[in-house]
C-alpha positions, 0 to 999 in steps of 0.5 A: 157469548157468555157462559156461567158454570158452577157445577158442570163443564161447558163444551163449546167447540164452535169457531170463535170469530175473535178472542173473548174475555174469560173472567174468573171471580167470586164477588161477595159483600164485605170483601175486596173484589179480585179477579183474573182476566184471560183470553179465550181458547178452544177447549184443551189448549191449556195444561197437560199433554196432547195426543202427540205428547207435546206439552200444551200452553200454560194457562198463565199465557192467556192472562190479560194484564192490561185491560181497563176494568171499571167498578160501578156500585149502585150506579156510581163509578168507584174505581178503574184499574188499568193493570193487574197487581204484579204479585198475583196477576189479579185485578183487585179493587180497593173498594169493599162493597156492602150487603145489598149493593148492586155491583157492575164491572166493565172490562175493556181492551183494544180489539176485544168486545166490552165485557160486563158482569153484574151482581146483587150482593144479597146472599146471607151468611150460612147458618152452620148447624154442626162442625167436626174435624180430625186428623187422619193418617194415611199410608201410601208408598211406605210414607205416612201422610196426615190429612185434615178432615172437616165436616160441617152441616149448613141449615137450609130450608131448600126453598130458595137457591142459596150459594155458599163460598167455602174457603180454607 
């Protein structure tokens, strides 16, 4: 079973016959490919407090740090990783894909079913129309806080599905 969601929570409460891979990544041209691999869990297992005021597990307990992850670009195997980077617990390939590359990642580990994901890196850079920013002073609980506020507009004709990654 594979679910993908950018905007909506996906409720899935059925019984899981065995653990599944959960992969978190954003792949784009001209950038290294980094991602986390977790094992699956029923909704509500990680973070926060449950009804009995017992703390739930931290999401880091679900990290899989020793999967075999293979990067294939345009049909050619480029790299295989067998463990995460210990500094950030991510799998990070050294190969940097280019625009219009077809990227395939295969993930394997012991009793898990193989997971794979494929992407065609054909997104264009956004055409930024205008940008403005300012510092905003807020007061809460008698203390002043400064917030950096950034506004920008992206030109888009709305005729195709475009996705943009915005990072600080």
